[in-house]
N, C-alpha and C positions, 0 to 999 in steps of 0.2 A: 582506790585501783583500777586498772584496765583489766577486763575481764576478756578472757580470750576464749571463743566458742568454737567447737568443733565444727567444721563445714567440709562435707564431702567432695561440693565443688570446687571447692579452693584452688587458685591456680598455682602451682610448683615450678618455681622460677630455678634455673639453671643460676650460677654462680655469677657469668657475666650479664645475665640477664637483669638479675637483682641489682648489682653495683651500677649499672645504668640506670635503674629505675631511684636509687638514692642520688646519683649525680642530678636527676632531672629536677629532684627536691631541693638539693642543697645549690649547686651552681647559679641560678637565679638569684640566689641572697647574698648581691655584694655589700660588704660592709667597711667599715676604716676599724684598725686595732691598732692600741698603742702599747708597746713593750720594750725591752731590753733585748739586744742580740747577745744570744748565749755562747759559749765556749765551742760547742759541736757548728762546724761550718765545714760544707764540702764545696770547696771552689774548683770549676771547672771551667773550660776554654768557650762553652755556649750557654753554662746556666750555674747556678748556685744553689744549695741548700742550707737553711741554717734555721736555730730555736728561737723561738722569740718567747721570752720570759716575762712572768708578772713577780716582781719584785715583793709583791705584799704576800702573794700564796704559793708563790713557785712553780704557778701552772707553766706548762710547755705549751708550744704551739708549733708544730713541725711548717715551714715554709719553703716555698720553691719560687725562685725567680729567674727569668731569662737574663741574659747577659747585656743585651742591649737596653732594659730598662734600668740596669744597673750605670750603664755608660751614661745615659741622659742624666743619669743624678749628680753626675761630675764629680761625684766623690765615692771612695771605696768603702765599703761595707766593713765593719772591725766588731771583734767582740765586745761589749759593754755600752755600744751606743744605742741611743733612747730614738725611736724611731716609732712612726706611724706608718704603716702598709693598707694597703687600698686593695680590695679583691675577692674572690670567694673561694668556700671550701668544696674539697671534692675527695672522690677515693678513687687512688690510681688502681687502675684494674689488673695492670700484670704483677703487683704484688701486694696489693689489696691494704696500702698502705693509707692513712688517712693525712692530708697536708692541705694546706693554705695555698691558692696560686694567687701569687703576688702581681697585682697590674702597675702598679705605682707604689713607691715608697716617698714619704716626708721625713725631714730631718727635723728634730728637737732639740732647739738651745739655739741662743743667739751665737755663740763663737762660730759651731758648726757652719751654721747657716750663711755667716759670713764668709767662710772660707769657701763654700758652695758657690755664693755669688761671685767671687773672684775670679774662682777656677774656670765659671762657663761665661764670666763676661771677657776673659782673656781668650777662650777659644773662640767664641762666637765672632769678635773683634778680628781676630785671626782669618778666619773664613770671610770676613766682608760684611757681615750684616748690620754692623754700626756705620759704613760708608755715609759720608754726605752725600757723594755724588749718584748714589742708587735711590735717594729717598724720594717720593714721589711729593710735587706740591702740590698744598691744600689749595683749591680753587679759592680765588678772591671774594667771590658772593656764593657763597654756599647757599642752597635753597632746602634740600631733601639731606636729611641727616639721619643716619643710624647710630642711634644709643644702646651702648653695651654695659649693663650694669644690674643690681640686684633691685628688687624694688622693696626690700627688706632690709636695705642696707642703712648706715647710719649717715643719712641726709645727703649723698653723693648725687644722687637721682635727682633731688629737690633743689640743693646747690645748682646743678648744673641749669634745670629748665627756669629757677629763678632769675637768674641772670643773662638769659638766654632772652635778647628784649625782643618785642613784637616786630618781626620785620617779615611776617608769612612763612615762617619756617615749617616745613613739615617732616616732624620727627618717626620714625620707626623703632619703638622701642622692643629689646629682645632682653628677658630678663633671665639673669644668670645667677649661680652662686659666684661669689668673689672670694672666697675664703675656705679652706680646708682643701684636701687632695681630690674631690670631685670637681672643684672650680675649674682646674685645667681643661679638662674634657667639654665642661660647657661653654667657656672663651673660646678654645677650638672651633667647636662646633658654631656658634654665633658666628662668628669670622666667616667660616665657611659658608653658611646657609647667605648672609648677606651677599657674597660672591656668587654664588647660584643663582639666586633667588631675585636678588633685588641690585645689579649693577648701576642702577640709575643714581644712586647713593651718591651724592657730592662728596662725602667723607663718613668715615664711620668715628664715633668718641667711644672709647673705651676706658672707663673711669670710675674710681671707689675711693671711701675716706680713707683717712690716715690709719695707721696701726701698728702692732710690733712684728718683730721681723718671721714671727711664726703666721701670722694674719695675713700678710702680704706677700705670703710663700710662693702661690699661684702665680703672680707676675713675673717671678725670679725663675721661672719654669723655661726648658729649652722648647717645649711644645709650641709657648704659647709665644716668643720670639720666632719660631719658624712660621708661624700662621700669621702672624703679622707682618712679615716679610714677604710672605708667597699671596700678600693680598693684593688684589686687582684694583680694589678702592684705598685711596690714602687715609690714613687712620693716624688720629691724636688721642695721646694718651695722657692721662691725668690722673695720678695716684698719690693721695694721702696727702702730707703737707708740702710744703716748699724745698725743704732739706730732703725728703725723701725720694732715692733713684731706685729705681728697679731695672730689670733688663729688658723687661716691654717699654719702658721709657727709650733706651736707648735703641733699640730694634724699630720704635715708632717713626712715622715719617716726619710728626711735630711732636715735641714733650710740652704738655702744658704742667705748670708745676701745682695745680690742684682741680679738682671740678668747677669752681667758680672759672677760673683763668682758662678753661677750655670754650666755655660760653661766652666769654669776653672775647676772644680770638674771631670768634665766629661772628659775632654783632660787631665789631669795631669797624670793619671794612664797611659794612651797611650805614652806620652811624655816620662816618666821614662823607662817605659818599650823597648823603640827603643833607649835609651842611655845604658840600663844593659845588653840588648842583645848580644853586642859585648865584654863585660867580661865574659859571661857565655859562648859563643862560644869558648874563649881562653882556660877557666879553664876546660871545658865538659869531654875533651879526658884525662887529668891527672885525673879527678872524677872518670871517667868510672875505669881506671885502678885502682886505690886505692881501689874502693868499690868491683872488682873481687877479688884481692889479698887478701882481708879483708875475702871475702866469703868461699873462698878456705881453708883459715888457719880454719875456724869457722868449716868447713866441717870435715877436718881430725881430728881435737878435737871429735867432735861430735861421730865420726866413733869410734873412741876408747874408748870413755866413754859409748858406746852405746852397746858393747859386754860385756863389764863389768856389765853393768846393768841388762842384759839380764839374764847373769848366776845366778847372785843373786838373781834376781825376780824368777828363774826355781825352785832354792832351797827352797826359801822362800814358793814357793806354793805347793812344795812337803809336806813340814813339816803341812803346813794348811791344805792339803787333808786328810796327815794319821791322824790328830787329830779329822776332820771331821767325817771321817769314824769311829772312835773309839768312839765317841761321838753318834752317830747314832745309832751303835749298843746296846749301853747302854741304850739307850731312847727307841729303840724299846722293849728291853727284858722288860722294867718297865712297857711298854703299856700293853703286853701281859698278865703279873701276873695281873695288874691291871682289864683289860677285864673279865680275867675269874673269879675273884674274883664277878665282878657283874654279871656275867650270873649267876651264883651259886643260888645268890640271888633273880633273876628274876625267876628261876625256882620254888624255894621255895614258894615264894610269889604267884606265877599262881597255884599252886598245892592247897594252902590253900583257895584261893579265888573260885576255882573250887567245892571245897567238898561245901561254903557257898551258891555260886550258885543254887548246886543242890537240897538243901534245900528248899529254897525259891521257885524252881519251883514245889516241890511237893505240897508245902500249896496254891500255885497259881492254880493248876489245880483243886484241891478240891474246893477252892471256884468258879471256874468256873462251874465244873456241879452243884453245888447249885444253882447257878444263870439260869441255863438253865431250872432247873426244875421249877423254880419260875414262869420264862418267859413263859413256856408250860400251866400253870395256869392261867396265866392272858391272854392269848392268848384264851382259851379256855371260860373265862366269856364273853369277848370280843365279841366272835362269837356268842354265846346265845342272847345276847343283839342285837346284830343288826339283828337278825332272825326275834326278836319280834317286832320291830320296821318296819321292810320293813311288817310284816303281819298286823298291824296297819294303813299303808300307804295304802295297797291293799282293805282293808277292805271299808276305808272312800273317796276312789276316786270319788264314784260318788256325796258326798256332795261337795266335792271341783268343780266339774265340773260344778255344777248348781250356786255354788258361783261367778264363773267366767264369765261365761254367763249371770247373771243377771249385774255386774258390766261394761260387756263390752255394755249391751242394754242401760243402763243407760247413757254413753257415748257418744254412737251413737244419743241420742236423744238429746244432747246438742251440736253436732257437725251439724245436718241437717239444722238449721236454716242459720247457716254460709255459706251453700253450693252454689257456683257462678252458679251452675246449677238450682237453687231454684229459684235465682234471675233473671235469663233470663226467666226461666217459668214463672214470675210472669210480664213480661214487659220491664223488664231492658235491657240494651246492653252494649256491651263492645268494644271501640274502640283500633283498634292495628293499630301501624306505617308497614313500609314495613320491618324491621326485627322482628315482631310479639312482639314487646315490647306495653304495655299497655300505652295510651297516657294520661297523667293525666293534664297536663299542656297546655295552649295552646302557651304558647312560643316556644315548640316542632315543629310546625305546622310551615309550608311554602306554598307559593301560588304555583300550581301547584302540592304538593305531594299528591300521591297515599295513602290511608290510607283503614283498612277493618274493617268494622261494622260487629261485630258475635251477633247472636240471639240465642233463645234457638233452634230453627230449623235452620239450615244452617247460610249463611252470604252474605254481598254484599261487591263489591269495589265502593270506591267514589274518585274523585278528588277534591283537595281544590282550589275553586276560590274565596274566599275571607274570610278574617278572623277578627272576630269582638270580641274585648276585652271587 
């Protein structure tokens, strides 16, 4: 039994800190758990809650999964469905509840896996991931190969390497899990690694041995299909036996029926090339002589025909040039006559319009003179009115001065009672702090603070020794 000892310096956690501490211990431990979906399910647009049950002991594990994870699964989660979940445990801080955060779901049972396969195949075919026209061609003579499989598998790696004949292939091996929920992430990461770090590969080979629907489940996932589709390097997929068909096979650029078939596909072109090269060598000289003879005959024929064609072309160009010059002269003559007619019409119109403008100008001149005389009369009247008002203002200036002085005296009588100097003269005083601000509240005072008291005549300095509220 663990003995707990008192420690005066022991850390005291806040609730939030302690939950964070627990999650740092729980979250890194990602595991796969198998169980049955219970009746308590909460389905929402973005996420789903459900209980995972142990049928033998009736143990319950509350689980949480985001909706996009379920959509990738291809089927709806239902009560009573047996599944595997991959993820990690955590404690939800806002409610203090323990739950299992599901990152991936694996279906159990051949029937449901076949249903998932058909639904996902239909979805991805509709999106065009299996279209033949988008598949990348496998190079005829591959030299650098990226091999993606498990080194612990049941012979897939060995079968591929054994049947890949010795044509100086350079193989870059990437070890992945090919079975279980974790295999999906491994395979996708391997394809991504080759595309980011080894684009010089001629092709990638993704392979594994045969097995049950559950064992090849990772090759029937949407994530692996999309990773194959997105690869810049062409991919050969060889999974299981000849009768096995997976989503990865359909998405691949080339489907090999087995790992052995994948190796033979890459070797066959080299094998045929090694056989055909001897026939090519024997026929090469005679082929070159025949090509040179044919080219010589073509050059002579072309030379004869070229001289004839050049002479015909020169004669034709001369005829066309004479006709073009004649047409241009006719066109320019017509244009000159047309321009002369337009110019005559324009001069006549300008002469007529100029006469009209001159008559209008005389009318405007008379109107302007009449308005100037009218403006002079108005200006003279306004000047007389202004002089009259100025004289009235000078005559009444004494009346306005006395009226303003009276109003100022009345306002001064109202302001004198409010004067601070009068208050000080009556015996009141004003207390100021060291920045000459008036102290109105005891809260602004401190023990030892210097203050200034202002009287009607003079002021005094004091130090605060005691404050009584």
